[in-house]
C-alpha positions in Angstrom: 19.4 10.0 27.0 19.6 8.3 23.6 18.9 10.4 20.5 16.1 9.5 18.1 16.0 10.9 14.6 12.5 11.6 13.4 12.3 12.5 9.7 8.6 13.7 9.8 6.5 14.5 12.8 4.0 11.7 13.6 0.5 12.1 15.2 -0.2 11.9 18.8 0.6 10.0 20.9 3.7 9.2 18.9 5.8 12.2 19.6 5.0 12.2 23.3 6.1 8.5 23.6 9.3 9.3 21.7 10.2 12.3 23.8 9.7 10.3 27.0 12.1 7.7 25.6 15.0 9.9 24.5 16.1 13.2 23.0 14.2 13.7 19.7 15.7 15.4 16.7 13.0 16.2 14.2 14.6 16.9 10.8 13.4 16.7 7.2 16.3 15.2 5.2 17.1 14.4 1.6 18.8 11.1 0.9 22.4 12.3 1.2 21.6 14.0 4.5 19.9 10.8 5.8 23.1 8.9 4.9 25.2 11.3 6.8 22.9 11.4 9.8 22.7 7.6 10.1 26.5 7.4 9.8 27.2 10.1 12.3 26.9 8.0 15.5 24.6 10.7 16.9 21.4 8.6 16.8 20.3 5.3 18.2 17.1 4.9 16.2 15.5 6.5 13.2 11.7 6.9 12.9 11.2 6.9 9.2 8.6 7.3 6.5 8.1 5.3 3.2 9.7 8.1 1.3 13.0 7.7 3.3 15.2 5.2 1.4 17.5 3.0 3.4 19.6 1.2 0.7 22.5 -1.1 1.1 25.1 1.7 0.9 23.4 3.7 3.6 23.0 0.7 5.9 26.6 -0.4 5.4 27.8 3.0 6.8 25.1 3.4 9.4 25.8 3.5 13.1 22.3 3.0 14.4 20.5 0.2 16.3 17.2 0.3 14.5 14.7 1.8 12.1 11.0 2.2 13.1 9.1 2.7 9.9 5.8 4.6 10.2 4.0 2.1 7.9 3.0 -1.5 7.5 5.1 -1.8 4.3 8.9 -1.5 4.4 9.9 -1.7 0.7 11.8 1.5 1.3 14.3 -0.5 3.4 16.8 -3.1 2.3 15.9 -5.5 5.1 18.6 -8.0 4.1 21.3 -5.4 4.3 19.9 -4.1 7.6 20.0 -7.6 9.0 23.5 -8.1 7.8 24.6 -5.0 9.7 22.6 -5.8 12.9 20.1 -3.1 12.3 16.6 -4.0 13.4 13.6 -2.9 11.3 10.2 -2.5 12.8 6.8 -1.6 11.3 3.2 -1.0 12.3 1.2 -4.2 11.2 -2.4 -5.0 11.5 -3.8 -1.5 12.0 -4.9 -0.3 8.6 -6.7 -3.4 7.3 -10.2 -2.0 7.4 -9.3 1.5 6.4 -7.5 0.3 3.3 -10.2 -2.2 2.4 -12.7 0.7 2.6 -10.6 2.6 0.1 -10.4 -0.4 -2.2 -14.2 -0.5 -2.3 -14.4 3.2 -2.6 -12.3 3.0 -5.8 -14.4 0.1 -7.1 -17.6 2.1 -6.6 -16.3 5.4 -7.8 -14.7 4.1 -10.9 -17.7 1.9 -11.8 -20.2 4.7 -11.3 -18.0 7.5 -12.6 -18.4 9.4 -9.3 -15.6 11.9 -9.8 -16.7 12.7 -13.3 -20.2 13.2 -12.1 -19.2 15.5 -9.3 -17.2 17.6 -11.7 -20.1 17.7 -14.1 -22.5 19.1 -11.5 -20.0 21.6 -10.1 -19.3 22.9 -13.6 -22.9 23.8 -14.1 -23.3 21.3 -16.9 -26.2 19.4 -15.1 -29.5 20.5 -16.7 -31.6 17.6 -15.7 -32.0 13.8 -15.8 -31.1 12.3 -19.2 -31.4 8.6 -20.2 -27.8 8.1 -21.1 -26.1 10.6 -18.8 -22.8 9.3 -17.3 -23.7 5.6 -17.7 -21.3 3.4 -15.6 -20.8 -0.2 -14.8 -22.6 -2.5 -12.5 -20.9 -3.7 -9.3 -23.4 -6.3 -8.0 -23.0 -9.6 -9.7 -19.6 -8.7 -11.2 -16.4 -10.6 -10.6 -13.8 -9.1 -8.2 -10.4 -10.6 -8.7 -8.0 -10.3 -5.7 -4.3 -10.4 -6.3 -3.2 -11.7 -2.9 -5.4 -13.0 -0.1 -3.9 -11.5 3.1 -5.7 -9.4 5.7 -6.6 -6.4 3.4 -7.7 -8.6 0.5 -9.9 -10.6 2.9 -11.4 -7.4 4.3 -12.1 -6.2 0.8 -13.7 -9.6 -0.1 -15.9 -9.3 3.0 -17.2 -5.9 1.8 -17.5 -7.0 -1.8 -19.6 -10.0 -0.8 -22.0 -7.6 0.8 -22.4 -6.0 -2.6 -23.2 -9.3 -4.2 -20.0 -9.7 -6.1 -18.4 -12.9 -7.1 -14.9 -13.2 -5.6 -11.9 -14.9 -7.2 -8.5 -14.8 -5.5 -4.9 -15.8 -6.3 -3.0 -16.0 -3.0 0.5 -15.4 -4.3 0.6 -14.0 -7.8 2.2 -14.5 -10.3 2.7 -17.9 -8.7 0.2 -19.9 -6.6 -0.1 -22.2 -3.6 -2.7 -24.5 -2.1 -5.2 -22.9 0.3 -7.3 -25.3 2.4 -10.9 -24.6 3.6 -9.5 -24.4 7.1 -7.3 -21.6 6.1 -10.1 -19.8 4.2 -12.3 -20.0 7.3 -15.3 -17.8 6.9 -14.6 -17.5 3.2 -14.8 -21.3 2.5 -17.4 -21.8 -0.2 -17.8 -18.1 -0.7 -14.7 -17.4 -2.8 -13.0 -19.2 -5.7 -9.3 -20.0 -5.8 -8.0 -19.3 -9.3 -4.7 -18.9 -11.1 -3.2 -15.5 -11.8 -3.9 -15.9 -15.5 -7.5 -16.7 -14.9 -7.9 -13.8 -12.5 -6.5 -11.4 -15.1 -8.6 -12.7 -17.9 -12.0 -13.0 -16.1 -12.2 -10.2 -13.5 -14.5 -7.2 -14.0 -12.5 -5.5 -11.2 -8.9 -6.5 -10.5 -7.8 -5.4 -7.1 -4.1 -5.6 -6.0 -3.2 -6.6 -2.5 0.4 -7.8 -2.7 3.6 -6.6 -1.2 6.2 -5.1 -3.5 9.0 -7.6 -4.3 11.1 -8.7 -7.3 8.2 -11.1 -8.1 5.5 -8.5 -8.0 7.3 -5.6 -9.5 5.2 -4.7 -12.7 2.9 -7.7 -11.9 0.4 -5.8 -14.0 2.4 -4.9 -17.1 1.4 -4.4 -20.8 0.8 -8.1 -21.4 -1.5 -8.4 -18.3 -3.4 -5.3 -19.3 -3.9 -6.7 -22.8 -5.2 -9.9 -21.3 -7.9 -8.1 -19.2 -11.4 -7.6 -20.4 -11.9 -4.3 -22.3 -14.6 -3.5 -19.7 -12.4 -4.3 -16.7 -11.3 -1.9 -14.0 -8.0 -2.0 -12.2 -7.8 -1.1 -8.5 -4.4 -0.5 -6.7 -4.2 0.1 -3.0 -1.0 -1.9 -2.6 2.3 -0.4 -3.9 2.7 1.7 -7.0 5.5 -0.3 -8.7 3.2 -3.4 -8.8 1.8 -1.7 -11.9 3.7 -0.6 -15.0 2.3 2.9 -14.9 3.4 3.9 -18.4 1.7 0.8 -19.8 -1.4 1.6 -17.8 -1.7 5.1 -19.2 -1.4 3.6 -22.7 -4.1 1.0 -21.9 -6.5 3.5 -20.5 -5.9 5.9 -23.4 -6.5 3.2 -26.0 -9.4 1.5 -24.3 -7.6 -1.7 -23.6 -9.3 -1.6 -20.1 -12.1 0.6 -19.1 -10.8 2.5 -16.0 -8.4 2.5 -13.0 -8.7 3.5 -9.4 -5.3 4.2 -7.8 -4.2 5.2 -4.3 -0.5 4.5 -5.0 1.9 5.4 -7.8 5.1 4.0 -9.3 7.2 7.0 -8.7 5.2 8.6 -5.9 4.4 11.4 -5.6 5.1 11.9 -9.3 2.5 10.6 -11.8 3.2 9.1 -15.1 2.7 11.8 -17.8 -0.8 11.7 -19.1 -2.3 9.9 -16.1 -3.9 12.9 -14.5 -5.5 14.0 -17.8 -7.5 10.7 -18.2 -11.2 11.0 -17.3 -11.4 7.2 -16.7 -9.3 7.3 -13.6 -9.9 8.0 -9.9 -6.6 9.1 -8.3 -6.2 9.4 -4.6 -3.1 10.7 -2.7 -2.1 7.5 -0.8 -4.9 7.8 1.8 -5.5 4.1 2.5 -4.7 4.5 6.1 -5.8 8.1 6.4 -8.3 8.1 9.3 -7.6 9.8 12.6 -7.8 6.6 14.6 -5.6 4.5 12.3 -2.9 7.1 11.9 -2.9 7.6 15.7 -2.5 3.9 16.3 0.2 3.7 13.7 2.0 6.5 15.5 1.7 4.7 18.9 3.0 1.4 17.5 5.9 3.2 15.6 6.9 5.2 18.7 6.6 2.1 20.9 8.9 0.2 18.6 11.5 3.0 18.7 11.2 3.5 22.4 11.9 -0.2 23.0 15.0 -0.2 20.9 16.3 3.0 22.5 15.8 1.3 25.8 17.8 -1.7 24.9 14.8 -4.1 24.2 13.7 -5.7 21.0 10.7 -3.9 19.4 7.2 -5.4 19.7 6.8 -5.5 15.9 10.1 -6.4 14.3 10.4 -7.2 10.6 13.8 -8.9 11.0 14.0 -10.2 14.7 17.1 -12.0 13.9 18.9 -8.7 13.5 18.3 -7.9 17.2 19.9 -11.2 18.2 22.7 -10.5 15.8 23.3 -7.0 17.3 22.9 -8.2 20.8 
């Protein structure tokens, strides 16, 4: 049977599917060990996590058929280099839309209403009764939610935000733009406003990021963008950490350039920018956008099914670079 390298155990039914498809080697590896394992010729497929980095050098020396990433995102993999070397990359699309949109709205509400501060206040014994100006926060209803990107997760977030009476503006491809017809908007036609990136930044009360990480979106929210935001604005990031210049964000939060931030992802995850954790005007979550039992289970099923297909000599159901399979075959 073919050997499958699994860098971190995935939930049921993932491991069962993998073991039925081939011999599973479950190993936690640092980057150099991952390079050696991929080059060894011992493995057909690697089941990877976002923290596993497949750069051009690793892929050039690799002797594997494919990589099945346990994630929707795949910015940990140099897909162009993988394609060049006939290595197919697969992911787990479409399963975490609602769970991540829920987290985006959780961050909107918890930052606006200072929920984490309020919880700590009560637990510390500081609550002595109702006071007129105790922990005053920001309104959500009637406020402008700016969406950077308008894919599945952004649309699901918009659907929730409309239920809270928010005004929705979106930029489909920041920092650039493109035309979006009413037919493409579908249920959102007449309910959301298409705006430029500069307008989204300048007018949003809540700026929520829903873009993939690329050269164009790296540090999309930098010092200049933060300075262009309202002083009362709140930044929400459930996309990828490096979309935000975290050092600039810490400075902006500390100096009152913006009011608050709610983050589920970080630029050098799991490390935080020095000073970020000490700021009371933040809500910081440990990358839990997809962290429900049902979502993680379905991600595991898709990930394992991708790996099993490649081990068995078939293209995966969810390829990122299908042309690599044809190249390899």
